Structures are given as C-alpha cells and as structure tokens.
Chimera marker file (.cmm) of the C-alpha trace (Angstrom):
<marker_set name="trace">
<marker id="1" x="-114.336" y="4.667" z="10.071" r="1" g="1" b="0" radius="0.5"/>
<marker id="2" x="-114.301" y="2.813" z="6.757" r="1" g="1" b="0" radius="0.5"/>
<marker id="3" x="-111.055" y="1.145" z="7.849" r="1" g="1" b="0" radius="0.5"/>
<marker id="4" x="-112.763" y="-0.220" z="10.962" r="1" g="1" b="0" radius="0.5"/>
<marker id="5" x="-115.553" y="-1.704" z="8.836" r="1" g="1" b="0" radius="0.5"/>
<marker id="6" x="-112.910" y="-3.277" z="6.588" r="1" g="1" b="0" radius="0.5"/>
<marker id="7" x="-111.249" y="-4.851" z="9.632" r="1" g="1" b="0" radius="0.5"/>
<marker id="8" x="-114.580" y="-6.320" z="10.767" r="1" g="1" b="0" radius="0.5"/>
<marker id="9" x="-115.205" y="-7.908" z="7.369" r="1" g="1" b="0" radius="0.5"/>
<marker id="10" x="-111.617" y="-9.192" z="7.293" r="1" g="1" b="0" radius="0.5"/>
<marker id="11" x="-112.054" y="-10.860" z="10.688" r="1" g="1" b="0" radius="0.5"/>
<marker id="12" x="-115.318" y="-12.462" z="9.541" r="1" g="1" b="0" radius="0.5"/>
<marker id="13" x="-113.547" y="-13.730" z="6.416" r="1" g="1" b="0" radius="0.5"/>
<marker id="14" x="-110.691" y="-15.216" z="8.435" r="1" g="1" b="0" radius="0.5"/>
<marker id="15" x="-113.005" y="-16.894" z="10.956" r="1" g="1" b="0" radius="0.5"/>
<marker id="16" x="-115.484" y="-18.284" z="8.403" r="1" g="1" b="0" radius="0.5"/>
<marker id="17" x="-113.638" y="-18.740" z="5.112" r="1" g="1" b="0" radius="0.5"/>
<marker id="18" x="-110.241" y="-19.943" z="6.297" r="1" g="1" b="0" radius="0.5"/>
<marker id="19" x="-111.468" y="-23.136" z="8.066" r="1" g="1" b="0" radius="0.5"/>
<marker id="20" x="-113.617" y="-23.943" z="5.028" r="1" g="1" b="0" radius="0.5"/>
<marker id="21" x="-110.616" y="-23.471" z="2.734" r="1" g="1" b="0" radius="0.5"/>
<marker id="22" x="-108.486" y="-25.754" z="4.885" r="1" g="1" b="0" radius="0.5"/>
<marker id="23" x="-111.173" y="-28.447" z="4.863" r="1" g="1" b="0" radius="0.5"/>
<marker id="24" x="-111.551" y="-28.233" z="1.080" r="1" g="1" b="0" radius="0.5"/>
<marker id="25" x="-107.781" y="-28.373" z="0.606" r="1" g="1" b="0" radius="0.5"/>
<marker id="26" x="-107.493" y="-31.349" z="2.954" r="1" g="1" b="0" radius="0.5"/>
<marker id="27" x="-110.313" y="-33.276" z="1.304" r="1" g="1" b="0" radius="0.5"/>
<link id1="1" id2="2" r="1" g="1" b="0" radius="0.2"/>
<link id1="2" id2="3" r="1" g="1" b="0" radius="0.2"/>
<link id1="3" id2="4" r="1" g="1" b="0" radius="0.2"/>
<link id1="4" id2="5" r="1" g="1" b="0" radius="0.2"/>
<link id1="5" id2="6" r="1" g="1" b="0" radius="0.2"/>
<link id1="6" id2="7" r="1" g="1" b="0" radius="0.2"/>
<link id1="7" id2="8" r="1" g="1" b="0" radius="0.2"/>
<link id1="8" id2="9" r="1" g="1" b="0" radius="0.2"/>
<link id1="9" id2="10" r="1" g="1" b="0" radius="0.2"/>
<link id1="10" id2="11" r="1" g="1" b="0" radius="0.2"/>
<link id1="11" id2="12" r="1" g="1" b="0" radius="0.2"/>
<link id1="12" id2="13" r="1" g="1" b="0" radius="0.2"/>
<link id1="13" id2="14" r="1" g="1" b="0" radius="0.2"/>
<link id1="14" id2="15" r="1" g="1" b="0" radius="0.2"/>
<link id1="15" id2="16" r="1" g="1" b="0" radius="0.2"/>
<link id1="16" id2="17" r="1" g="1" b="0" radius="0.2"/>
<link id1="17" id2="18" r="1" g="1" b="0" radius="0.2"/>
<link id1="18" id2="19" r="1" g="1" b="0" radius="0.2"/>
<link id1="19" id2="20" r="1" g="1" b="0" radius="0.2"/>
<link id1="20" id2="21" r="1" g="1" b="0" radius="0.2"/>
<link id1="21" id2="22" r="1" g="1" b="0" radius="0.2"/>
<link id1="22" id2="23" r="1" g="1" b="0" radius="0.2"/>
<link id1="23" id2="24" r="1" g="1" b="0" radius="0.2"/>
<link id1="24" id2="25" r="1" g="1" b="0" radius="0.2"/>
<link id1="25" id2="26" r="1" g="1" b="0" radius="0.2"/>
<link id1="26" id2="27" r="1" g="1" b="0" radius="0.2"/>
</marker_set>
C-alpha cells in the first residue's frame, strides 16, 4: 500500500513541479 501512496505523490510532483521547473529554466 505504501508503494501506491508513493506513486500518487510522484504523479503530483510530475504534474505540478515539472512545468514549474521548465518555466524557471526557460526564464
């Protein structure tokens, strides 16, 4: 079960943090 929770947090990180990182890198 803990693995499933980890996957959920990973997906949230990819969806939220990755676009922000790309914008900061591009700026």
